[in-house]
TIDO-123188 format. One line per 8 residues: number of its first residue (from 0); their letters; for each residue x, y, z of C-alpha. Coordinates in nm, 4 decimals, padded with zeros to 6 digits, always signed. Each point is the difference from the previous one (the first is absolute). Layout:
N
NUM = a = X,Y,Z ~ ...
//
This chain:
317
0 = xxxxxxxx = +12.1697,+07.5306,+09.6422 ~ +00.2006,+00.0876,-00.3121 ~ +00.0231,+00.3748,-00.0563 ~ -00.1057,-00.0526,-00.3633 ~ -00.3243,-00.1660,+00.1101 ~ -00.0711,+00.2624,+00.2660 ~ +00.0667,+00.2783,-00.2506 ~ -00.2395,-00.1511,-00.2564
8 = xxxxxxxx = -00.2845,-00.0449,+00.2506 ~ +00.0546,+00.3524,+00.1332 ~ -00.0234,+00.1491,-00.3498 ~ -00.2848,-00.2283,-00.1078 ~ -00.2175,+00.1439,+00.2780 ~ +00.1290,+00.3516,-00.0518 ~ -00.0755,+00.0046,-00.3736 ~ -00.3527,-00.1386,+00.0467
16 = xxxxxxxx = -00.0686,+00.2674,+00.2622 ~ +00.1465,+00.2683,-00.2282 ~ -00.2272,-00.1042,-00.2874 ~ -00.3043,+00.0250,+00.2262 ~ +00.0967,+00.3425,+00.1296 ~ +00.0597,+00.1401,-00.3488 ~ -00.3534,-00.1148,-00.0832 ~ -00.1214,+00.1899,+00.3072
24 = xxxxxxxx = +00.1965,+00.3066,-00.1122 ~ -00.1648,+00.0120,-00.3408 ~ -00.3449,-00.0993,+00.1206 ~ -00.0150,+00.2855,+00.2529 ~ +00.0506,+00.2519,-00.2800 ~ -00.2689,-00.1642,-00.2138 ~ -00.2345,+00.0244,+00.2998 ~ +00.0878,+00.3663,+00.0468
32 = xxxxxxxx = -00.0835,+00.0728,-00.3629 ~ -00.3446,-00.1574,+00.0401 ~ -00.0742,+00.1814,+00.3262 ~ +00.1444,+00.3415,-00.0793 ~ -00.2289,+00.2818,-00.1166 ~ -00.0086,+00.0893,-00.3683 ~ +00.2763,+00.2361,-00.1049 ~ +00.2634,-00.1295,+00.2461
40 = xxxxxxxx = +00.3187,-00.0701,-00.1916 ~ +00.1270,-00.3570,-00.0241 ~ +00.3293,-00.0483,+00.1819 ~ +00.2033,-00.3044,-00.0966 ~ +00.3551,+00.1288,+00.0377 ~ -00.0086,-00.0281,+00.3844 ~ -00.0300,-00.3796,-00.0294 ~ +00.3218,-00.0175,-00.1997
48 = xxxxxxxx = +00.1697,+00.2605,+00.2184 ~ -00.0507,-00.2063,+00.3161 ~ +00.1706,-00.3016,-00.1604 ~ +00.3194,+00.2028,-00.0428 ~ +00.0047,-00.0853,-00.3713 ~ -00.1408,+00.3217,-00.1493 ~ +00.3166,+00.0676,-00.2047 ~ -00.0166,-00.3455,-00.1578
56 = xxxxxxxx = -00.3700,+00.0450,-00.0740 ~ +00.0575,+00.3390,-00.1634 ~ +00.2741,-00.1458,-00.2200 ~ -00.2181,-00.2904,-00.1103 ~ -00.3511,+00.1472,-00.0139 ~ +00.0136,+00.3772,+00.0255 ~ -00.3426,+00.1274,+00.1045 ~ -00.1536,-00.1501,+00.3167
64 = xxxxxxxx = -00.3401,-00.0955,-00.1423 ~ -00.2227,-00.2665,+00.1524 ~ +00.0829,-00.2465,-00.2778 ~ +00.3764,+00.0587,+00.0201 ~ +00.0205,-00.0237,+00.3792 ~ -00.2135,-00.3147,+00.0180 ~ +00.2034,-00.1640,-00.2765 ~ +00.3275,+00.0912,+00.1745
72 = xxxxxxxx = -00.1001,-00.1124,+00.3494 ~ -00.1987,-00.3063,-00.1016 ~ +00.1170,-00.1648,-00.3214 ~ +00.3427,+00.1405,-00.0964 ~ +00.2408,-00.2960,-00.0217 ~ +00.2978,+00.2361,-00.0216 ~ -00.0898,+00.1720,+00.3282 ~ +00.1212,-00.2187,+00.2865
80 = xxxxxxxx = -00.2702,+00.1141,+00.2438 ~ -00.3063,-00.0429,-00.2215 ~ -00.2568,-00.2554,+00.1159 ~ +00.0911,-00.2312,-00.2892 ~ +00.3756,+00.0253,+00.0687 ~ -00.0522,-00.0589,+00.3738 ~ -00.1983,-00.3176,-00.0676 ~ +00.2556,-00.1208,-00.2521
88 = xxxxxxxx = +00.2679,+00.0448,+00.2693 ~ -00.2219,-00.1662,+00.2650 ~ -00.0581,-00.2967,-00.2328 ~ +00.3737,-00.0326,-00.0721 ~ +00.0779,-00.0002,+00.3724 ~ -00.2746,-00.2543,+00.0681 ~ +00.1331,-00.2278,-00.2731 ~ +00.3483,+00.0050,+00.1553
96 = xxxxxxxx = -00.1339,-00.1247,+00.3369 ~ -00.2774,-00.2357,-00.1131 ~ +00.1482,-00.2734,+00.2176 ~ -00.0445,+00.2232,+00.3088 ~ -00.3361,+00.1737,-00.0515 ~ -00.3283,-00.1894,-00.0318 ~ -00.1357,-00.1042,-00.3385 ~ -00.3092,+00.2124,+00.0729
104 = xxxxxxxx = +00.2199,+00.3106,+00.0371 ~ +00.1661,-00.0691,-00.3338 ~ -00.3350,-00.0565,-00.1714 ~ -00.1414,+00.3249,+00.1386 ~ +00.2938,+00.2226,-00.0922 ~ +00.0018,-00.1602,-00.3460 ~ -00.3730,+00.0645,-00.0455 ~ +00.0463,+00.3553,+00.1286
112 = xxxxxxxx = +00.2714,+00.0701,-00.2573 ~ -00.2088,-00.1321,-00.2898 ~ -00.3029,+00.2027,+00.1165 ~ +00.1989,+00.3216,-00.0442 ~ +00.1875,-00.1180,-00.3116 ~ -00.3268,-00.0752,-00.1792 ~ -00.1430,+00.3365,+00.1048 ~ +00.3109,+00.1746,-00.1371
120 = xxxxxxxx = -00.0672,-00.1570,-00.3411 ~ -00.3629,+00.1159,+00.0010 ~ +00.0016,+00.3307,-00.1856 ~ -00.3613,+00.0735,+00.0939 ~ +00.0187,-00.0402,+00.3783 ~ -00.3012,+00.2094,+00.0951 ~ -00.0906,-00.0628,+00.3642 ~ +00.3279,+00.0869,+00.1682
128 = xxxxxxxx = -00.1419,+00.0119,+00.3520 ~ -00.1145,-00.3618,-00.0315 ~ +00.3454,-00.1002,-00.1248 ~ +00.1780,+00.1692,+00.2906 ~ -00.2446,-00.1659,+00.2399 ~ +00.0998,-00.3375,-00.1516 ~ +00.3665,+00.0862,+00.0570 ~ -00.0654,+00.0792,+00.3665
136 = xxxxxxxx = -00.2013,-00.3183,+00.0500 ~ +00.2668,-00.2129,-00.1703 ~ +00.2589,+00.1445,+00.2374 ~ -00.2237,-00.0720,+00.3014 ~ -00.0440,-00.3558,-00.1242 ~ +00.3775,-00.0459,-00.0252 ~ +00.0447,+00.1246,+00.3576 ~ -00.2765,-00.2287,+00.1252
144 = xxxxxxxx = +00.1403,-00.3015,-00.1834 ~ +00.3493,+00.0752,+00.1350 ~ -00.1239,+00.0233,+00.3577 ~ -00.2099,-00.3170,-00.0303 ~ +00.2347,-00.2321,-00.1934 ~ +00.3611,+00.0954,+00.0834 ~ +00.1721,-00.1026,+00.3216 ~ +00.0481,+00.3079,+00.2174
152 = xxxxxxxx = +00.3767,-00.0416,+00.0180 ~ +00.2878,+00.2332,-00.0881 ~ -00.0990,+00.0134,-00.3665 ~ -00.3557,+00.1054,+00.0812 ~ +00.1288,+00.2699,+00.2372 ~ +00.2279,+00.1404,-00.2724 ~ -00.3124,+00.0243,-00.2170 ~ -00.1803,+00.1805,+00.2819
160 = xxxxxxxx = +00.2817,+00.2554,+00.0329 ~ -00.0026,+00.0640,-00.3752 ~ -00.3780,+00.0422,-00.0062 ~ -00.0212,+00.2348,+00.2976 ~ +00.2971,+00.2192,-00.0948 ~ -00.1457,+00.0423,-00.3481 ~ -00.3435,+00.0773,+00.1407 ~ +00.1382,+00.2573,+00.2451
168 = xxxxxxxx = +00.1913,+00.1723,-00.2801 ~ -00.3027,+00.0099,-00.2293 ~ -00.2320,+00.1299,+00.2730 ~ +00.2348,+00.2976,+00.0416 ~ -00.0178,+00.0559,-00.3774 ~ -00.3795,-00.0304,-00.0111 ~ -00.0162,+00.2708,+00.2685 ~ +00.2515,+00.2066,-00.1920
176 = xxxxxxxx = -00.2190,-00.0073,-00.3127 ~ -00.2417,+00.2300,+00.1841 ~ +00.2830,+00.2401,+00.0775 ~ +00.0880,+00.0268,-00.3693 ~ -00.3592,+00.0316,-00.1253 ~ -00.0457,+00.3738,+00.0275 ~ -00.3535,+00.1275,+00.0389 ~ -00.1279,+00.2634,-00.2467
184 = xxxxxxxx = +00.0478,+00.2672,+00.2689 ~ +00.0692,+00.0341,+00.3715 ~ -00.3670,+00.0778,+00.0662 ~ -00.0867,-00.3621,-00.0931 ~ +00.1842,-00.1378,+00.3046 ~ -00.2626,-00.1461,+00.2339 ~ -00.2699,-00.0007,-00.2690 ~ -00.1880,-00.2947,-00.1495
192 = xxxxxxxx = +00.2689,-00.0445,-00.2664 ~ +00.2720,-00.0179,+00.2648 ~ -00.2028,-00.2538,+00.1996 ~ -00.0607,-00.2102,-00.3126 ~ +00.3742,-00.0196,-00.0605 ~ +00.0773,-00.1113,+00.3559 ~ -00.2869,-00.2522,-00.0187 ~ +00.1372,-00.1417,-00.3257
200 = xxxxxxxx = +00.3415,-00.0267,+00.1606 ~ -00.1456,-00.2052,+00.2881 ~ -00.1782,-00.2247,-00.2495 ~ +00.3227,-00.0529,-00.1941 ~ +00.1488,-00.1549,+00.3160 ~ -00.3212,-00.1978,+00.0706 ~ -00.0183,+00.2110,+00.3155 ~ -00.3246,+00.1932,-00.0406
208 = xxxxxxxx = -00.2315,-00.2468,+00.1755 ~ +00.2419,-00.0681,+00.2862 ~ +00.0561,+00.3743,+00.0395 ~ -00.3754,+00.0498,+00.0403 ~ -00.0410,-00.2987,+00.2317 ~ +00.2659,+00.1415,+00.2286 ~ -00.2471,+00.2812,+00.0680 ~ +00.1749,+00.2565,-00.2219
216 = xxxxxxxx = -00.3041,+00.1399,-00.1814 ~ +00.1552,+00.3256,-00.1182 ~ +00.2506,-00.0149,-00.2834 ~ +00.2873,+00.2303,+00.0936 ~ +00.3587,-00.0018,-00.1308 ~ +00.1440,-00.0426,+00.3493 ~ -00.2227,-00.2916,+00.1005 ~ +00.0516,-00.1784,-00.3347
224 = xxxxxxxx = +00.3777,+00.0398,+00.0286 ~ -00.0075,-00.1211,+00.3602 ~ -00.1988,-00.3105,-00.0994 ~ +00.2255,-00.0941,-00.2920 ~ +00.3266,+00.0759,+00.1815 ~ -00.0514,-00.0797,+00.3678 ~ -00.2966,-00.2379,+00.0364 ~ +00.1310,-00.3017,+00.1930
232 = xxxxxxxx = -00.2491,-00.2623,-00.1224 ~ -00.0858,+00.0889,-00.3616 ~ +00.2007,-00.2313,-00.2332 ~ +00.0887,+00.2673,-00.2564 ~ +00.1118,+00.2694,+00.2435 ~ +00.3715,+00.0760,+00.0026 ~ +00.0345,-00.0703,+00.3712 ~ -00.1674,-00.3422,-00.0290
240 = xxxxxxxx = +00.2230,-00.0947,-00.2955 ~ +00.3206,+00.0941,+00.1804 ~ -00.1096,-00.1888,+00.3135 ~ -00.0678,-00.3157,-00.2012 ~ +00.3267,+00.0270,-00.1936 ~ +00.1943,+00.0319,+00.3260 ~ -00.1839,-00.3000,+00.1475 ~ +00.0977,-00.2184,-00.2967
248 = xxxxxxxx = +00.3570,+00.1282,+00.0133 ~ +00.0333,-00.1149,+00.3631 ~ -00.1443,-00.3398,-00.0976 ~ +00.2781,-00.0335,-00.2583 ~ +00.2870,+00.1218,+00.2203 ~ -00.1238,-00.1778,+00.3116 ~ +00.0537,+00.3073,+00.2164 ~ -00.2736,+00.1081,+00.2437
256 = xxxxxxxx = -00.2118,+00.3039,-00.0767 ~ +00.1735,+00.3115,+00.1299 ~ +00.3458,-00.1447,-00.0743 ~ +00.1982,+00.1420,-00.2905 ~ +00.3203,-00.1878,-00.0850 ~ +00.0380,+00.0979,-00.3663 ~ -00.0194,+00.3206,-00.2069 ~ -00.3317,-00.1065,-00.1554
264 = xxxxxxxx = -00.1543,-00.0765,+00.3408 ~ +00.1136,+00.3380,+00.1301 ~ -00.1300,+00.1898,-00.3077 ~ -00.3391,-00.1725,+00.0077 ~ -00.0229,+00.0232,+00.3798 ~ +00.0651,+00.3749,-00.0026 ~ -00.2582,+00.0519,-00.2732 ~ -00.2634,-00.2019,+00.1870
272 = xxxxxxxx = +00.0813,+00.1796,+00.3271 ~ -00.0300,+00.3434,-00.1616 ~ -00.3422,-00.0914,-00.1420 ~ -00.1076,-00.1240,+00.3438 ~ +00.0709,+00.3334,+00.1661 ~ -00.0559,+00.2716,-00.2594 ~ -00.3362,+00.1783,-00.0127 ~ -00.1937,+00.1258,-00.2989
280 = xxxxxxxx = +00.0323,+00.3563,+00.1336 ~ +00.3794,-00.0329,-00.0133 ~ -00.0190,-00.1403,-00.3527 ~ -00.2232,+00.2825,-00.1240 ~ +00.2137,+00.2633,+00.1705 ~ +00.3097,-00.1439,-00.1648 ~ -00.1772,-00.0261,-00.3383 ~ -00.1802,-00.3126,-00.1224
288 = xxxxxxxx = +00.1821,-00.0111,-00.3331 ~ +00.3407,+00.0412,+00.1660 ~ -00.0838,-00.2695,+00.2551 ~ -00.1126,-00.2425,-00.2724 ~ +00.3104,+00.0749,-00.2047 ~ +00.2281,-00.0882,+00.2932 ~ -00.2089,-00.3097,+00.0733 ~ +00.0496,-00.1227,-00.3567
296 = xxxxxxxx = +00.3750,+00.0519,+00.0379 ~ +00.0109,-00.1924,+00.3274 ~ -00.2095,-00.2857,-00.1421 ~ +00.2366,-00.0208,-00.2978 ~ +00.2948,-00.0049,+00.2427 ~ -00.1531,-00.2983,+00.1823 ~ -00.0338,-00.1791,-00.3346 ~ +00.3646,+00.0739,-00.0787
304 = xxxxxxxx = +00.1118,-00.1361,+00.3380 ~ -00.2086,-00.3157,-00.0499 ~ +00.1871,-00.0580,-00.3250 ~ +00.3386,+00.0600,+00.1651 ~ -00.0812,-00.2208,+00.2998 ~ -00.1685,-00.2971,-00.1666 ~ +00.0403,+00.0010,-00.3779 ~ +00.3361,+00.1548,-00.0943
312 = xxxxx = +00.2780,-00.2426,-00.0767 ~ +00.2736,+00.0244,+00.2623 ~ +00.3685,-00.0574,-00.0866 ~ +00.1534,-00.3156,+00.1499 ~ +00.3141,+00.0263,+00.2104
//
């Protein structure tokens, strides 16, 4: 497969997944505002902080109000990671490989882009939660269409790697939002407000029902973190995402599982192995925020090595 084609499919899937996860990011804060007791201060800056683009936001918007943060993360064409910009990039990548992907995939990503574009032009968008739910459903539809209509060959596996690396990265950031949202005082830790925040975080990852059905009836920071980081079978947990990305990588390289012949196979294999053996007690003892920060760095390193291994142009001779 041409590296250009593989690169476009990889980023097509990655940008669609990124758009969905930004919608989850914003929606969890809207849910928190509805569920929080009267008098609890709104906190929107943590959402921007976890993207790593707080400096850019401050230069462009100044105060981190609800309106400013939602505009920045959702509809800002000049911000490369807004939902609208991600879908513009996904659509551009899809257009460049229309002869490879299915026509249904192209139609869905095109419809997805225009859904958000039209919303961005609506100055009186009132029911934001419904809009973000539409974004999530449109992303799910794209994934379903891709799985059902595209041959599961190398190209499809590059899309899988892009999707799962992006999802793993964003799950770490969703967890990190809770770290940055400071409670009114230390005495509120373990109270109803604290539990509401952890519950909203689970809902933002569509994990609340599965968390309950696993028999975890009490909402505690440690059990929520364990579920979202280490759960083997939940499709949005970090461990599951890394396992699936590694599986697709071995399908592309043709090497058996447990064999690491390239820098990207070794980086992803080490990351998957570490997640297989670490415990939540070790993570908490080390510091959840610090652990998530390192995990983001390692996930980014895997992405860099994928580029160097498969997409970068190599000199001839």
